[in-house]
Biotite code that builds the C-alpha atoms (Angstrom):
import biotite.structure as struc

atoms = struc.array([
    struc.Atom([98.323, 125.848, 232.669], chain_id="A", res_id=1, res_name="UNK", atom_name="CA", element="C"),
    struc.Atom([98.119, 125.094, 228.946], chain_id="A", res_id=2, res_name="UNK", atom_name="CA", element="C"),
    struc.Atom([101.147, 125.641, 226.763], chain_id="A", res_id=3, res_name="UNK", atom_name="CA", element="C"),
    struc.Atom([100.781, 128.635, 224.466], chain_id="A", res_id=4, res_name="UNK", atom_name="CA", element="C"),
    struc.Atom([100.889, 127.707, 220.800], chain_id="A", res_id=5, res_name="UNK", atom_name="CA", element="C"),
    struc.Atom([103.634, 130.001, 219.614], chain_id="A", res_id=6, res_name="UNK", atom_name="CA", element="C"),
    struc.Atom([107.316, 130.070, 218.745], chain_id="A", res_id=7, res_name="UNK", atom_name="CA", element="C"),
    struc.Atom([108.336, 130.938, 222.288], chain_id="A", res_id=8, res_name="UNK", atom_name="CA", element="C"),
    struc.Atom([106.955, 127.604, 223.513], chain_id="A", res_id=9, res_name="UNK", atom_name="CA", element="C"),
    struc.Atom([108.413, 125.453, 220.728], chain_id="A", res_id=10, res_name="UNK", atom_name="CA", element="C"),
    struc.Atom([110.376, 123.275, 223.174], chain_id="A", res_id=11, res_name="UNK", atom_name="CA", element="C"),
    struc.Atom([107.296, 122.450, 225.250], chain_id="A", res_id=12, res_name="UNK", atom_name="CA", element="C"),
    struc.Atom([105.256, 121.739, 222.121], chain_id="A", res_id=13, res_name="UNK", atom_name="CA", element="C"),
    struc.Atom([107.979, 119.431, 220.811], chain_id="A", res_id=14, res_name="UNK", atom_name="CA", element="C"),
    struc.Atom([108.040, 117.648, 224.186], chain_id="A", res_id=15, res_name="UNK", atom_name="CA", element="C"),
    struc.Atom([104.272, 117.121, 223.849], chain_id="A", res_id=16, res_name="UNK", atom_name="CA", element="C"),
    struc.Atom([104.771, 115.677, 220.351], chain_id="A", res_id=17, res_name="UNK", atom_name="CA", element="C"),
    struc.Atom([107.627, 113.484, 221.605], chain_id="A", res_id=18, res_name="UNK", atom_name="CA", element="C"),
    struc.Atom([105.398, 112.032, 224.337], chain_id="A", res_id=19, res_name="UNK", atom_name="CA", element="C"),
    struc.Atom([102.477, 111.394, 221.982], chain_id="A", res_id=20, res_name="UNK", atom_name="CA", element="C"),
    struc.Atom([104.584, 109.683, 219.321], chain_id="A", res_id=21, res_name="UNK", atom_name="CA", element="C"),
    struc.Atom([106.540, 107.699, 221.922], chain_id="A", res_id=22, res_name="UNK", atom_name="CA", element="C"),
    struc.Atom([103.263, 106.396, 223.365], chain_id="A", res_id=23, res_name="UNK", atom_name="CA", element="C"),
    struc.Atom([102.053, 105.504, 219.869], chain_id="A", res_id=24, res_name="UNK", atom_name="CA", element="C"),
    struc.Atom([105.306, 103.699, 219.070], chain_id="A", res_id=25, res_name="UNK", atom_name="CA", element="C"),
    struc.Atom([105.275, 101.842, 222.395], chain_id="A", res_id=26, res_name="UNK", atom_name="CA", element="C"),
    struc.Atom([101.725, 100.595, 221.945], chain_id="A", res_id=27, res_name="UNK", atom_name="CA", element="C"),
    struc.Atom([101.719, 99.902, 218.213], chain_id="A", res_id=28, res_name="UNK", atom_name="CA", element="C"),
    struc.Atom([105.206, 98.458, 218.061], chain_id="A", res_id=29, res_name="UNK", atom_name="CA", element="C"),
    struc.Atom([105.341, 96.362, 221.201], chain_id="A", res_id=30, res_name="UNK", atom_name="CA", element="C"),
    struc.Atom([103.291, 93.436, 219.963], chain_id="A", res_id=31, res_name="UNK", atom_name="CA", element="C"),
    struc.Atom([103.715, 92.023, 216.431], chain_id="A", res_id=32, res_name="UNK", atom_name="CA", element="C"),
    struc.Atom([100.198, 90.557, 216.624], chain_id="A", res_id=33, res_name="UNK", atom_name="CA", element="C"),
    struc.Atom([98.711, 93.963, 217.445], chain_id="A", res_id=34, res_name="UNK", atom_name="CA", element="C"),
    struc.Atom([100.587, 95.464, 214.493], chain_id="A", res_id=35, res_name="UNK", atom_name="CA", element="C"),
    struc.Atom([98.515, 93.378, 212.075], chain_id="A", res_id=36, res_name="UNK", atom_name="CA", element="C"),
    struc.Atom([95.308, 93.272, 214.106], chain_id="A", res_id=37, res_name="UNK", atom_name="CA", element="C"),
    struc.Atom([92.309, 95.296, 213.024], chain_id="A", res_id=38, res_name="UNK", atom_name="CA", element="C"),
    struc.Atom([88.556, 95.217, 212.862], chain_id="A", res_id=39, res_name="UNK", atom_name="CA", element="C"),
    struc.Atom([86.943, 94.173, 209.579], chain_id="A", res_id=40, res_name="UNK", atom_name="CA", element="C"),
    struc.Atom([87.150, 97.067, 207.143], chain_id="A", res_id=41, res_name="UNK", atom_name="CA", element="C"),
    struc.Atom([89.211, 99.168, 209.572], chain_id="A", res_id=42, res_name="UNK", atom_name="CA", element="C"),
    struc.Atom([92.907, 99.886, 209.871], chain_id="A", res_id=43, res_name="UNK", atom_name="CA", element="C"),
    struc.Atom([95.376, 97.736, 211.755], chain_id="A", res_id=44, res_name="UNK", atom_name="CA", element="C"),
    struc.Atom([97.653, 99.219, 214.400], chain_id="A", res_id=45, res_name="UNK", atom_name="CA", element="C"),
    struc.Atom([100.393, 99.274, 211.766], chain_id="A", res_id=46, res_name="UNK", atom_name="CA", element="C"),
    struc.Atom([98.249, 101.262, 209.363], chain_id="A", res_id=47, res_name="UNK", atom_name="CA", element="C"),
    struc.Atom([97.352, 103.780, 212.086], chain_id="A", res_id=48, res_name="UNK", atom_name="CA", element="C"),
    struc.Atom([101.053, 104.255, 212.843], chain_id="A", res_id=49, res_name="UNK", atom_name="CA", element="C"),
    struc.Atom([101.943, 104.505, 209.150], chain_id="A", res_id=50, res_name="UNK", atom_name="CA", element="C"),
    struc.Atom([99.213, 107.109, 208.590], chain_id="A", res_id=51, res_name="UNK", atom_name="CA", element="C"),
    struc.Atom([100.578, 109.288, 211.407], chain_id="A", res_id=52, res_name="UNK", atom_name="CA", element="C"),
    struc.Atom([104.032, 108.901, 209.836], chain_id="A", res_id=53, res_name="UNK", atom_name="CA", element="C"),
    struc.Atom([102.790, 109.969, 206.406], chain_id="A", res_id=54, res_name="UNK", atom_name="CA", element="C"),
    struc.Atom([101.261, 113.134, 207.861], chain_id="A", res_id=55, res_name="UNK", atom_name="CA", element="C"),
    struc.Atom([104.462, 113.955, 209.754], chain_id="A", res_id=56, res_name="UNK", atom_name="CA", element="C"),
    struc.Atom([106.565, 113.463, 206.622], chain_id="A", res_id=57, res_name="UNK", atom_name="CA", element="C"),
    struc.Atom([104.329, 115.636, 204.453], chain_id="A", res_id=58, res_name="UNK", atom_name="CA", element="C"),
    struc.Atom([104.439, 118.605, 206.818], chain_id="A", res_id=59, res_name="UNK", atom_name="CA", element="C"),
    struc.Atom([108.160, 118.151, 207.514], chain_id="A", res_id=60, res_name="UNK", atom_name="CA", element="C"),
    struc.Atom([108.759, 118.380, 203.750], chain_id="A", res_id=61, res_name="UNK", atom_name="CA", element="C"),
    struc.Atom([106.640, 121.535, 203.525], chain_id="A", res_id=62, res_name="UNK", atom_name="CA", element="C"),
    struc.Atom([108.333, 123.271, 206.470], chain_id="A", res_id=63, res_name="UNK", atom_name="CA", element="C"),
    struc.Atom([111.797, 122.341, 205.180], chain_id="A", res_id=64, res_name="UNK", atom_name="CA", element="C"),
    struc.Atom([110.916, 123.866, 201.803], chain_id="A", res_id=65, res_name="UNK", atom_name="CA", element="C"),
    struc.Atom([109.672, 127.101, 203.419], chain_id="A", res_id=66, res_name="UNK", atom_name="CA", element="C"),
    struc.Atom([112.554, 127.402, 205.903], chain_id="A", res_id=67, res_name="UNK", atom_name="CA", element="C"),
    struc.Atom([114.917, 129.302, 203.537], chain_id="A", res_id=68, res_name="UNK", atom_name="CA", element="C"),
    struc.Atom([112.267, 132.001, 203.089], chain_id="A", res_id=69, res_name="UNK", atom_name="CA", element="C"),
    struc.Atom([112.091, 132.558, 206.836], chain_id="A", res_id=70, res_name="UNK", atom_name="CA", element="C"),
    struc.Atom([115.869, 132.648, 207.100], chain_id="A", res_id=71, res_name="UNK", atom_name="CA", element="C"),
    struc.Atom([116.287, 135.206, 204.311], chain_id="A", res_id=72, res_name="UNK", atom_name="CA", element="C"),
    struc.Atom([113.191, 137.212, 205.303], chain_id="A", res_id=73, res_name="UNK", atom_name="CA", element="C"),
    struc.Atom([111.280, 136.677, 202.046], chain_id="A", res_id=74, res_name="UNK", atom_name="CA", element="C"),
    struc.Atom([108.402, 134.625, 203.450], chain_id="A", res_id=75, res_name="UNK", atom_name="CA", element="C"),
    struc.Atom([105.058, 136.333, 203.075], chain_id="A", res_id=76, res_name="UNK", atom_name="CA", element="C"),
    struc.Atom([102.947, 137.274, 206.062], chain_id="A", res_id=77, res_name="UNK", atom_name="CA", element="C"),
    struc.Atom([100.914, 134.582, 207.752], chain_id="A", res_id=78, res_name="UNK", atom_name="CA", element="C"),
    struc.Atom([97.529, 134.620, 205.978], chain_id="A", res_id=79, res_name="UNK", atom_name="CA", element="C"),
    struc.Atom([94.380, 135.649, 207.770], chain_id="A", res_id=80, res_name="UNK", atom_name="CA", element="C"),
    struc.Atom([91.851, 132.997, 208.637], chain_id="A", res_id=81, res_name="UNK", atom_name="CA", element="C"),
    struc.Atom([88.167, 132.833, 207.945], chain_id="A", res_id=82, res_name="UNK", atom_name="CA", element="C"),
    struc.Atom([85.602, 131.804, 210.528], chain_id="A", res_id=83, res_name="UNK", atom_name="CA", element="C"),
    struc.Atom([85.506, 128.071, 209.710], chain_id="A", res_id=84, res_name="UNK", atom_name="CA", element="C"),
    struc.Atom([89.280, 127.741, 209.662], chain_id="A", res_id=85, res_name="UNK", atom_name="CA", element="C"),
    struc.Atom([89.562, 129.692, 212.928], chain_id="A", res_id=86, res_name="UNK", atom_name="CA", element="C"),
    struc.Atom([87.005, 127.402, 214.558], chain_id="A", res_id=87, res_name="UNK", atom_name="CA", element="C"),
    struc.Atom([88.932, 124.360, 213.329], chain_id="A", res_id=88, res_name="UNK", atom_name="CA", element="C"),
    struc.Atom([92.210, 125.663, 214.753], chain_id="A", res_id=89, res_name="UNK", atom_name="CA", element="C"),
    struc.Atom([90.477, 126.413, 218.052], chain_id="A", res_id=90, res_name="UNK", atom_name="CA", element="C"),
    struc.Atom([88.976, 122.913, 218.237], chain_id="A", res_id=91, res_name="UNK", atom_name="CA", element="C"),
    struc.Atom([91.920, 120.902, 216.868], chain_id="A", res_id=92, res_name="UNK", atom_name="CA", element="C"),
    struc.Atom([94.956, 122.831, 218.065], chain_id="A", res_id=93, res_name="UNK", atom_name="CA", element="C"),
    struc.Atom([93.806, 124.668, 221.173], chain_id="A", res_id=94, res_name="UNK", atom_name="CA", element="C"),
    struc.Atom([91.178, 122.277, 222.543], chain_id="A", res_id=95, res_name="UNK", atom_name="CA", element="C"),
    struc.Atom([93.103, 119.203, 221.306], chain_id="A", res_id=96, res_name="UNK", atom_name="CA", element="C"),
    struc.Atom([90.005, 117.626, 219.798], chain_id="A", res_id=97, res_name="UNK", atom_name="CA", element="C"),
    struc.Atom([90.007, 115.585, 216.610], chain_id="A", res_id=98, res_name="UNK", atom_name="CA", element="C"),
    struc.Atom([86.627, 114.100, 215.758], chain_id="A", res_id=99, res_name="UNK", atom_name="CA", element="C"),
    struc.Atom([86.338, 110.600, 214.375], chain_id="A", res_id=100, res_name="UNK", atom_name="CA", element="C"),
    struc.Atom([84.785, 109.571, 211.118], chain_id="A", res_id=101, res_name="UNK", atom_name="CA", element="C"),
    struc.Atom([86.317, 111.984, 208.631], chain_id="A", res_id=102, res_name="UNK", atom_name="CA", element="C"),
    struc.Atom([87.456, 110.487, 205.343], chain_id="A", res_id=103, res_name="UNK", atom_name="CA", element="C"),
    struc.Atom([91.243, 110.377, 205.068], chain_id="A", res_id=104, res_name="UNK", atom_name="CA", element="C"),
    struc.Atom([92.561, 111.980, 201.858], chain_id="A", res_id=105, res_name="UNK", atom_name="CA", element="C"),
    struc.Atom([94.001, 109.245, 199.645], chain_id="A", res_id=106, res_name="UNK", atom_name="CA", element="C"),
    struc.Atom([97.575, 110.526, 199.832], chain_id="A", res_id=107, res_name="UNK", atom_name="CA", element="C"),
    struc.Atom([97.501, 109.929, 203.605], chain_id="A", res_id=108, res_name="UNK", atom_name="CA", element="C"),
    struc.Atom([96.155, 106.370, 203.406], chain_id="A", res_id=109, res_name="UNK", atom_name="CA", element="C"),
    struc.Atom([98.874, 103.830, 204.193], chain_id="A", res_id=110, res_name="UNK", atom_name="CA", element="C"),
    struc.Atom([99.574, 100.975, 201.852], chain_id="A", res_id=111, res_name="UNK", atom_name="CA", element="C"),
    struc.Atom([98.824, 97.376, 202.732], chain_id="A", res_id=112, res_name="UNK", atom_name="CA", element="C"),
    struc.Atom([100.974, 95.772, 205.396], chain_id="A", res_id=113, res_name="UNK", atom_name="CA", element="C"),
    struc.Atom([103.329, 98.580, 206.492], chain_id="A", res_id=114, res_name="UNK", atom_name="CA", element="C"),
    struc.Atom([106.699, 97.302, 207.686], chain_id="A", res_id=115, res_name="UNK", atom_name="CA", element="C"),
    struc.Atom([106.866, 97.643, 211.472], chain_id="A", res_id=116, res_name="UNK", atom_name="CA", element="C"),
    struc.Atom([110.524, 98.599, 211.881], chain_id="A", res_id=117, res_name="UNK", atom_name="CA", element="C"),
    struc.Atom([110.523, 100.993, 208.932], chain_id="A", res_id=118, res_name="UNK", atom_name="CA", element="C"),
    struc.Atom([107.288, 102.680, 210.039], chain_id="A", res_id=119, res_name="UNK", atom_name="CA", element="C"),
    struc.Atom([108.420, 103.190, 213.636], chain_id="A", res_id=120, res_name="UNK", atom_name="CA", element="C"),
    struc.Atom([111.801, 104.508, 212.486], chain_id="A", res_id=121, res_name="UNK", atom_name="CA", element="C"),
    struc.Atom([110.017, 106.893, 210.122], chain_id="A", res_id=122, res_name="UNK", atom_name="CA", element="C"),
    struc.Atom([107.860, 108.234, 212.956], chain_id="A", res_id=123, res_name="UNK", atom_name="CA", element="C"),
    struc.Atom([110.951, 109.010, 215.032], chain_id="A", res_id=124, res_name="UNK", atom_name="CA", element="C"),
    struc.Atom([112.820, 110.508, 212.078], chain_id="A", res_id=125, res_name="UNK", atom_name="CA", element="C"),
    struc.Atom([109.983, 112.783, 211.007], chain_id="A", res_id=126, res_name="UNK", atom_name="CA", element="C"),
    struc.Atom([109.439, 114.119, 214.516], chain_id="A", res_id=127, res_name="UNK", atom_name="CA", element="C"),
    struc.Atom([113.148, 114.997, 214.503], chain_id="A", res_id=128, res_name="UNK", atom_name="CA", element="C"),
    struc.Atom([112.775, 116.742, 211.128], chain_id="A", res_id=129, res_name="UNK", atom_name="CA", element="C"),
    struc.Atom([110.215, 119.103, 212.698], chain_id="A", res_id=130, res_name="UNK", atom_name="CA", element="C"),
    struc.Atom([112.569, 119.735, 215.622], chain_id="A", res_id=131, res_name="UNK", atom_name="CA", element="C"),
    struc.Atom([115.451, 120.432, 213.210], chain_id="A", res_id=132, res_name="UNK", atom_name="CA", element="C"),
    struc.Atom([113.368, 123.038, 211.378], chain_id="A", res_id=133, res_name="UNK", atom_name="CA", element="C"),
    struc.Atom([112.342, 124.943, 214.493], chain_id="A", res_id=134, res_name="UNK", atom_name="CA", element="C"),
    struc.Atom([115.303, 124.633, 216.841], chain_id="A", res_id=135, res_name="UNK", atom_name="CA", element="C"),
    struc.Atom([117.696, 127.087, 215.151], chain_id="A", res_id=136, res_name="UNK", atom_name="CA", element="C"),
    struc.Atom([114.990, 129.722, 214.647], chain_id="A", res_id=137, res_name="UNK", atom_name="CA", element="C"),
    struc.Atom([114.145, 132.567, 216.985], chain_id="A", res_id=138, res_name="UNK", atom_name="CA", element="C"),
    struc.Atom([110.624, 132.589, 218.459], chain_id="A", res_id=139, res_name="UNK", atom_name="CA", element="C"),
    struc.Atom([109.654, 135.342, 216.009], chain_id="A", res_id=140, res_name="UNK", atom_name="CA", element="C"),
    struc.Atom([110.964, 133.333, 213.049], chain_id="A", res_id=141, res_name="UNK", atom_name="CA", element="C"),
    struc.Atom([109.065, 130.255, 214.246], chain_id="A", res_id=142, res_name="UNK", atom_name="CA", element="C"),
    struc.Atom([105.869, 132.297, 214.343], chain_id="A", res_id=143, res_name="UNK", atom_name="CA", element="C"),
    struc.Atom([106.494, 133.550, 210.803], chain_id="A", res_id=144, res_name="UNK", atom_name="CA", element="C"),
    struc.Atom([107.057, 130.050, 209.397], chain_id="A", res_id=145, res_name="UNK", atom_name="CA", element="C"),
    struc.Atom([103.821, 128.779, 207.884], chain_id="A", res_id=146, res_name="UNK", atom_name="CA", element="C"),
    struc.Atom([102.725, 126.292, 205.242], chain_id="A", res_id=147, res_name="UNK", atom_name="CA", element="C"),
    struc.Atom([99.623, 125.714, 203.196], chain_id="A", res_id=148, res_name="UNK", atom_name="CA", element="C"),
    struc.Atom([97.617, 122.977, 204.846], chain_id="A", res_id=149, res_name="UNK", atom_name="CA", element="C"),
    struc.Atom([98.276, 119.665, 203.103], chain_id="A", res_id=150, res_name="UNK", atom_name="CA", element="C"),
    struc.Atom([94.820, 118.585, 204.264], chain_id="A", res_id=151, res_name="UNK", atom_name="CA", element="C"),
    struc.Atom([92.639, 121.519, 203.134], chain_id="A", res_id=152, res_name="UNK", atom_name="CA", element="C"),
    struc.Atom([94.326, 123.579, 200.415], chain_id="A", res_id=153, res_name="UNK", atom_name="CA", element="C"),
    struc.Atom([92.850, 126.982, 201.301], chain_id="A", res_id=154, res_name="UNK", atom_name="CA", element="C"),
    struc.Atom([94.006, 126.768, 204.911], chain_id="A", res_id=155, res_name="UNK", atom_name="CA", element="C"),
    struc.Atom([97.410, 127.115, 206.563], chain_id="A", res_id=156, res_name="UNK", atom_name="CA", element="C"),
    struc.Atom([99.351, 126.151, 209.685], chain_id="A", res_id=157, res_name="UNK", atom_name="CA", element="C"),
    struc.Atom([102.130, 127.927, 211.539], chain_id="A", res_id=158, res_name="UNK", atom_name="CA", element="C"),
    struc.Atom([104.939, 125.696, 212.802], chain_id="A", res_id=159, res_name="UNK", atom_name="CA", element="C"),
    struc.Atom([103.787, 125.697, 216.445], chain_id="A", res_id=160, res_name="UNK", atom_name="CA", element="C"),
    struc.Atom([100.206, 124.909, 215.422], chain_id="A", res_id=161, res_name="UNK", atom_name="CA", element="C"),
    struc.Atom([101.307, 121.962, 213.336], chain_id="A", res_id=162, res_name="UNK", atom_name="CA", element="C"),
    struc.Atom([103.505, 120.577, 216.118], chain_id="A", res_id=163, res_name="UNK", atom_name="CA", element="C"),
    struc.Atom([100.513, 120.621, 218.480], chain_id="A", res_id=164, res_name="UNK", atom_name="CA", element="C"),
    struc.Atom([98.292, 119.256, 215.708], chain_id="A", res_id=165, res_name="UNK", atom_name="CA", element="C"),
    struc.Atom([100.584, 116.283, 215.190], chain_id="A", res_id=166, res_name="UNK", atom_name="CA", element="C"),
    struc.Atom([100.507, 115.520, 218.932], chain_id="A", res_id=167, res_name="UNK", atom_name="CA", element="C"),
    struc.Atom([96.700, 115.608, 218.870], chain_id="A", res_id=168, res_name="UNK", atom_name="CA", element="C"),
    struc.Atom([96.645, 113.460, 215.731], chain_id="A", res_id=169, res_name="UNK", atom_name="CA", element="C"),
    struc.Atom([99.027, 110.868, 217.233], chain_id="A", res_id=170, res_name="UNK", atom_name="CA", element="C"),
    struc.Atom([96.889, 110.608, 220.378], chain_id="A", res_id=171, res_name="UNK", atom_name="CA", element="C"),
    struc.Atom([93.745, 110.303, 218.250], chain_id="A", res_id=172, res_name="UNK", atom_name="CA", element="C"),
    struc.Atom([95.228, 107.224, 216.556], chain_id="A", res_id=173, res_name="UNK", atom_name="CA", element="C"),
    struc.Atom([96.703, 105.939, 219.814], chain_id="A", res_id=174, res_name="UNK", atom_name="CA", element="C"),
    struc.Atom([93.160, 105.715, 221.207], chain_id="A", res_id=175, res_name="UNK", atom_name="CA", element="C"),
    struc.Atom([92.045, 103.739, 218.160], chain_id="A", res_id=176, res_name="UNK", atom_name="CA", element="C"),
    struc.Atom([94.982, 101.340, 218.519], chain_id="A", res_id=177, res_name="UNK", atom_name="CA", element="C"),
    struc.Atom([94.083, 100.795, 222.171], chain_id="A", res_id=178, res_name="UNK", atom_name="CA", element="C"),
    struc.Atom([90.609, 99.715, 221.058], chain_id="A", res_id=179, res_name="UNK", atom_name="CA", element="C"),
    struc.Atom([91.960, 96.911, 218.849], chain_id="A", res_id=180, res_name="UNK", atom_name="CA", element="C"),
])
């Protein structure tokens, strides 16, 4: 049975993210040659890992900034979604599908030659930042915690959705690393 994507199932969603990032770290970080290997014009394993880390850091920052509003009860209601956004959430978060070929926004593009140790440490640290945001909250508070999407400005993610989204995203890049 699939894990529900809500505050009640935060622990299971975090376990899914832990597994996905651990697999990414194990594959990308195990072999120094793989870290710098890539197809012409495509990212290396290190750049894939660094990109996943950038995305984790950006949403961890956003959730940490919104956390006080959940704790003091001043956060606004979770916005409604339009049809396109709802379809995206269904495909990406519920179906766990992330299509290839989309252009990465420039702020999520890793720099040249990411440091292996620093990048892998950052992945671990930023997963823990998400856990630290959600762990002390009640399931209802977790469901009320939302951020504007850092990827598409008019959209939003609730905490549980973003946790699942990061697991899907990590596995998406894990597959690309395996192909190197």
